[in-house]
N, C-alpha and C positions, 0 to 999 in steps of 0.2 A: 271540153273544160280548162286541161292541163295548159294550155294554149293559153288562153282567157284569163286562168290567173297568175300565170305567169307574166302576160301582158299590166294585167292588174297591178303586180307588186312592183312590177317597172316600175310604174308610175305613179306610185306610193313613194317611192325609195327617190325618184326625181323629184318627187316635192319635199318630201323629208331634209333633201339636202340643196336642195335648192338655198343659194343667200340670201339675205335679207343685210340690206341696208338702210337700216335707223337712224334718223336723227333727231334727237331731241332739244330744245329751248327749254336751255335753264337758264332763268333769267337775273335770279338772284348773281348768278355765279356769271354773269355775262357771256356767255360761250353757250353753241349750237354743237351737241358731238355727234360723232359722226360713229354707228358703230356696221361690224359685218357679221353677224350669227351672235347679236352679242356682244362679241371681241371690239377694244379699244382699234380705229382706226386712223380717226384724229380728231381735229376739235377747232372750229371757228370761234377764235376769243376777242374780245373786241374792251379788255378793261379801261383804255384811258391810261391817264396818272402818267405814268415813266414810258408805257410802251405809244409810241405817239403813229400808230395804225393798228385796225385789225391783224389779225394773221391766224395763220390753219397752223396751232402745235400742238402736240407736235404729233407726227406724223411715223404710222408703225405699218411695219409691214406684217402679211400674215401668221408671223406665227411671234407680234409683240412687240418685234425689233422697233426702235425708235430708230428711224435713220436721218433723225434732226438733231443737230446741236443741243446740248439742255443749257447751257449758261444762256441769258444771264435766269433765265427763269428755275430753271431746275438745273444747278452748278452739279458737273461729274466727274467723277476724279479724271485728270491727263488733261484735260480738253482745254482749250486753248479759249482764254479772254480778252482775244478785242477785237476791233466794229461791234460795240454791246446794240446797235441798232439791227444788225444778222437775226436775224429772230423765225425759225419754221419759216413759212414761204408766203411771198409776199408778193406784190405789188405798187413800183411807184416809180421817182426820176428824181434823177439830181440836181435839173436846171427849170424848171417852171416859172415863165418869169422875172429868174431872179432870184427864188426862194429854193433854199433843197428839201426837199422832201424826203431823198434816200438817207441822208443822214443825221437824218430827225429823230433825238431822244435824249433823255430827262441828264444825258453825261455831258449834252456840248453846251458849251457858250454860248446864247443867243445872244450875247452883245457883242461877236465877231465878225459872223454872218447870218443871214438871214433865212432860215427856215419853216416847213409848213409842219402840218400836222393832216392828218384824214383820218376826221369824225366818224364815228359808226351810227349812222342815223337811224336802222330800223333795219327788220326783220320782214320784207315784202312778203315769203312764200317758202313755204316749204312741204315738200314731199318725201317720206320715203318709199321703199318698193323690192323687188326681187331685180336682185344684178345692182344696180342704182338707186339713188336719192339727189332730188333736187334740195337744193336753195337757193333763194336770192337775198340777197344784201340791199341795201342802198349807205350812202357816206358821204360827207361835204370834205372836199379839196382846201383847209382854211390857211393862209396864212399869217403868220407869225404878230399880223399886224392885224390882224380880224377878220380882213376878208375873206370871203366867198370866192374863190379861183375854179372849181371844178365841182360838177355835182357827179358825183359816180352811180352807175349800176351796178353788180357783179351778180352772177349766176355760176355755180361750183355745182358742177356733175361728178358725184362721185359715185367710183363704178366697183364691182368686185367680181374677178368670176377664173377659179378656181385658186389659186392663188395669187396672183393678178390684181394690183386694186390701183388705180385710174382715179385724178382730177381734170378736169374740165375748166378751166377759169375761163368764164366772158365777159367780159367788163368792160364797157359804154362811159366814156369820159364825156361829158355836155360841157361846155362852154359859157355859160348864163353871164355872166356880168361884166367881161370885158375879153379883148382879145387876146387870146393864151396862142406862147412859144414854149415850147419843151425843146431849149437849147441844147444842142449837139454835150454830152456829158455820158461819160463811160461808168459814169453810174445806174444801170437800169438792169432791167425794166422787171420784169419776172422773175422769181427769184426765190432760191433755200437756200439756205446753210445750213452742211451738212455735219454729221456725228462726226469725232475724231478719228475714228476708224473707216470713215470711206472717201479721208485727205488722201493726198499722196504725201509720201515721206518726204517730210523739208529735211536740204539736206543743208540748207544754210540759213542764216536773218535773210527777213525781205524787212523793206522800208515802203507802205503804199500813200500816195496824195491822194487828199481827195480836190474835190472842186474849191474849195474853198485856201486848200494851201496847209489843208494840216495833216500831219504825217502820223501812222501808225504804226506801230511795229511788231511785226509777226517773228516772232524768233523759232528760230529752230528747236525742235523738242524730241523725246525720246520716240524713236518710230516702232515698238512695240507693238505689235497689234494694227498697224497703218497699211492698210492693202487699197486704197482708191488708187484708179486709175480711167482718164477720160479718153475715149472714143468721138467722132463726129462721121457721120455718113458718108465722106470722103476717103475719111482711114485714118485723117490724123489727128494721133497719137498723146497722149501724156499735155504737159501745162500747154502744149503749141496750138492747142485747141481755140485759147485766150485769142479774140480780133480774126477768126473765121469766119467764115459766112457758112451757116449749113443748114438744111432743114431740121435736124437734131441731132442733138448730142449723151452720149449715153455715158455713163458712172457704173466701173461693176467696181468688185469690192464683198471683204466679209466682215460679218462682226458676230466674233463666236466660231459657234462649226456654218453659221449662215453667211448663203454668198449671195448676192443681194443683186440686183441689177437695182439703177435709179437711170428715169432718162427725162429728158423736156422735148418735146415734138412743136415747132412754129405752125402759123398758120396762111395760107397763099394767102387769105386778106389782109393779112396785118400789113402794116408799114414794115417797108426794108424786108420783103419776105425772099429769098429768106436772112433770116435777121442774123447780125454778128454774136457773137459769144463774151460772158463775162465770165467764165468760169477759170477761176484759182485753184490752185494746186490746197490752197492754204482752207477749203472747203466751202467757200463764197461759188455757187452752180449758180449760172443766170442769161439768161439770152435778155439782148440788147438793141432794140431797132434804130434805137437815134445817137445814135455815139460813133457817128461813120468816122469824123474827124480828130479825133482822138485815136481811134482803131487803126485809122488810116497813116496816122502820121502826119496832117494836115493834108494829104491830098485829097481829100472831099469833105466834103460837109453836108449834116443833115439834120438844117433845123427844123422840126416840125411847128407847121400851126394850124389854128384851129379858130377861126373866127366867132366873134362871140357869136351864139345862139346854133354855131355846130357841134354834131360828134364824133369820136371817132369810137370806134372798140378793139379792141387786143384781144384775139383769142391764143391761149395755152393749153397744154398738156401735159400732167405730169404723169409718168406709170415706174412703180416701186412693185416690182419683184425678187419673191424667195429664190431666185436663180440669175445666170448672165442671161439677159435678152442678144438675141442675135441678128444680125444686119438683116435679113428676111423678116423677122418679127416685127422690129423697129421701122422698116418701108409699111409692112400692113396698118400697123396703130398711125403710123402718121398720114397713110392713103384712106385710111378709118376717118380719122378727125379730119381730115379734110372736107368730107364732107357737112360738118359742124356747118353752120349758119352765120 
């Protein structure tokens, strides 16, 4: 009897402590919240207006620490106020048939360059469950002249195991009206803008120019509490990971007393696998399969094309943990993600 009771107690404890990923569609607020055992993890937000694309914002650790920058949605003390289009976690590109979806925001002058917006069109399905939840949404890629360029269907898989959180984004883009060219541009594709504490310490001011020649100054700031550091699968560290190919790139840092690991993982079925990394010390953490010319200083080029009616799927995994992820753990996560169709 004792053994039976012990087993029953263990089973009960396992059920009681199982993490539940719950998705809730708050239509009036134009967002879908994602919680783990009732604690906020992230939210899919699609407000439109100043925000020219749907994003995941904020993204939090198991302890409730935001790993995403607050500005311009929710400004925090001492953080940067550059690149207003860097909000939460997103996917787009800087040159789609000549239209810039990456830099599109309410802050740009649309008379000087052509931009595009990604308009949320619906929540197709939503499923909560133990250890993971799934959300499938649709969107239209519209150029500023009103033309429909791409139809998007995206499935997010939100995972929770222990203190580790994962987000798989599987996005299928379909050229419905015309042939589409994703012209070689460093501005793309899957990205997260990190909290100030997870940036690299800024030793000097920087100047970054986008595809339309518009320059953004990124000043050197007080480095107190700034602890971020990149490492890719090949062992390249710091800002040197920029323009390097790798299956995964890992960021370690600390916010308060919490050690934090943030990683992005590529998928074998993606374009240009393993892709180049558009990862900057000032907090932009991105992977880009369609920026070959800029990343190789013109030695190669990659203009990816979709004929009318064709589709392409992009798959990326974001990992957030309340500890530093090891190489072995990242390799295992990458091997697991490679099984995703």
